[in-house]
N, C-alpha and C positions, 0 to 999 in steps of 0.2 A: 443693748440698744444705746447708741450715742445720741445725745440731744443735739439737734442741728443748730440750736441757738448758742450753745456753750461748748460743744465738743465733749461734754461730760455725760455720764450715764443719766438718762432721763428718770427723775424720781419725783420732781416737784411740779406743781401746776403753774399757770401763768400768774403774773403779778409783779410787784416790785422786788428787786433783789435787796435783801436786808443788809444793813450796815454791818461790816465785819466779815461778810462772806468774801471768798476769794474774788478779787477783781473789782471790789467796790469799797470805797472809803465812805460812801454815803448812799442812801437809797437812790436807785435809778429806775425811772419809769420805763416800761418796755416800749412805750410809744417813741422813745428817743433812741432805741436801738436799731442798728442796721443788720437786719436778719441775714443778708447775703454774706456779710463779713463773718458772722457767727458760723454759717454753714461752710464757708471756705476753711475756717480754722478747724471745724469738725472733720473735714475731709483730710487735712494734714494729720490730725491726731488719730485718724483711723489706721494709719500705717504703723506697724510695730514689728517686733521680731518674728511673730508668726504670720504676719501679712506684709512682707516687704514689697511685694508687687501685687497690684490689684487691677481688676477691670472696673469700669463704671458700675456694673451690676454688683460687684463685690462691695464697693464703697457704699452704694445705695443700701445694701443689706445691713452693713455695719453702722450706718449713720441715721437711717430713716429718711434720707433725702431721696426724692424721686430720681429714677435712673437718668432721665434726660438732664436734670439739673446737676446731678453728680458728674456726668460727662462734661458739661460746660465748665464746672468748677475745675475739674482735672485739666481740661484743655487750657483754661486761663492760667492755672499754676504752671503748666508747661511753657506757655507763652512768656510768662514773666520770669522764667528761670528757676522756679521752685520745684519743678518736677520734670521728669523725662518720660518718654513713651516710645514704644515700637509700633504704635498704631492700634494696639489691642490692650496691652497692659501698661500701667503707669507705675512709676516709682519716684521717690523723693530725690531731689538733687541736693548737692552739698550747700547750695545757697540757703536752704532752710535753716542751717546752723546759725545764720545771721540773726534769726529771730531770738534765739537763746542768748547769743553773744550780746545783743542789744541790752538785755536785762543786766547781764553781768558787768557790762561796761557803764551803764547809766545808773544802776541802783546804788543808793548811798551805803547800804549795809555792808556789802562785800568790801568796798573800799575802806570803810571805817574800821572794820575788825581786822584787816590784814596785818598791820604791824603788831597788833596785840597777840594774835594767834601765832605769828612768827616768833615772837619773843617767848611765848609759852612752849613752842616746839623746841627751841634751842635749849630751854631750861630742863625739859623732860626727856628729850631725845626721841620723841614720838611725833608723828604727823597729827595735826589738829584740824578739825573741820568745823564749819558753821553751816547749819541747815535750817530749812523752813518746811512747814507742812503745806502741801498742795493737794487738797482733796484727800485721796487715800494713799498718797506717796510722800516720801520725804525727798526733798530736792536739796542737794549740797551746793551751796552758793559761794563758799569760800574755802580754801585749803591752804595750809602753810606749805612752804617749800620743804621738801623732805630733808631731815638731818642725816639720813642714811642713803647708801647707794641703792638699796632695795627697800621700798616702803609699801605699806599696805593701807587700805582705806579707800575712800571714794574721792574722785576728782571733781572739781567744780563743774556743775552741770549734770552730774550723775543723779539717778533717781533709784529709789528702793521702796518696796512695800513697807508701809509705816509700822506694821505689826511685828516685823522681824529685825528692826534696827533700833538701837537705844534712843536716838533722838526722837523717833516716832512716839515712844512711850512718854518721854519727857514733854513733848508738845501736846499730846493728847491729854495728858494729866492736867493741863491748864483749861480744858474744856469743861463747861458745866455738865453735870451728870446727865441731863436730858440729851444734850448734844452728843455726848460720848456714846450713850446707848444707841442713838440714831446712827452714828458713824459705824459702830460695830455691826448693827443690823444690816447695813448696806455694803459692808466690806467683804471682799473675797479673801478668806483666810487660807491662802495657798501654803503648802508644806514644803520646806526646803531641806530640813534635817530631821533626824529622829527626835530632836528636842524642840522643834517648832511648836509653839502654842497655837493651836488652831481652833480651840473651843471658844465661842463668843463670850459666854458668861464668865468663863475663867479669865479671859483676856480683860474684860471690863473690871474684874476684881483686882487683877494685877495693876492696871492703870490707876485704880483708886488707891492702891498701896503706894504707888509712886508719888501721889499727891502729898503724902505725909513727909516726904524727903525733899531736899533741894537738889538731888541727883539720882541717877539710876545706873545700875550695872547689870548687864545681861550677857549671857554666854550661849553660843552655839545655836542661835535661832536662824540665822541666814547661812552661816558656815560653821561647821562643828569645831574648827580650830581657832575661831575668833571670839573675842570678848569686846563688848562696847561699853563705854562710860560716857555719860552726857549729863548736862544740867541746863536749865533754861537761861536765856539771856533776857533779863527783864529790864524795861526802861524805868525812868524815874516816876512814871505814873502807875507802875505795877503791872504793865501789860507785857506779856511775853512776846518778844520780837523774833526769836530764833532759838536754836539749841546749839550749845557749844560742846564738842565731844571729841573722842578719840576711838579708833579701832585698833585693837591690840591682839597680839598672839597669846593664846591661852597659856602656852608653855612658858612664855617669858614673864607674864604678869599674873600671879595668883591674886585672887580677889582681895585678900587682906592687904597686899601691897598696893593695889589700886586705891583702896580706901585710905591707906595711910599716906601715900605719896602723891598720887595724881588728883584725887578729889580736892584736897586743899589748894593745889595749884590751879585747877579749873575754877574753883570758887573765887580765888583771888583775882583772876582775870575777869570773871563775870562781874564782880563788884567794881573793878576798875572801869569797865565799860558801862555800867549802869547809868551814871550821869551824862554819858555821851550819846546814848541811844535815843 
């Protein structure tokens, strides 16, 4: 069930949003919120790969919004160009992409890191990504231009389940133990390969192990032929702002070579960015 106020799975009760939670730099009183905006965003987020076209009844079932209200939100989205309809079903229009592009164009982090990850990419011959944690997914917010004709890895704006990509482990390792356990209890541990770690308790122990290092290397969790390496981008106050990482072909990069060549290069870039974040 999607929370009509946030577009996220409903798990918490009413009250103030705590500082540090996604979307809030300081506590926000719910009396100041526009519920209709939250419901409209929930309607947009209800569309995905498995539900590309929906009726108002479908949206109501997925969001918890009353059917008549869901229909009005869908009609409003169609009126403003964010959705299209054949009179029965609705689907998102390309204009929705403007919402994500607004973040990539306005946020300071992607613009700040771009020249540094481009330099690192040229030095290593691999594509470099910067990503952040958004609930239960990792969102890739910056990517170097590929030094090769054919490159692998995630483009800016791509999302992936946090438990199967290395930046997810690195970012979750910065959470306090209580928050990590709550995250794992609420997460859907989907399996993508024979190596995917889908046991909650084992996953929590893995993340705890990552806390003891300044980087993490993980193979075959999302794709059996890929290895990921990542480390946190920490600001001068010690707060983790993002993860810096690479997605590599298993056949081209043995783990020992990653540790010997790529980890020091990633660490140097992270240290260079530290006073700038």
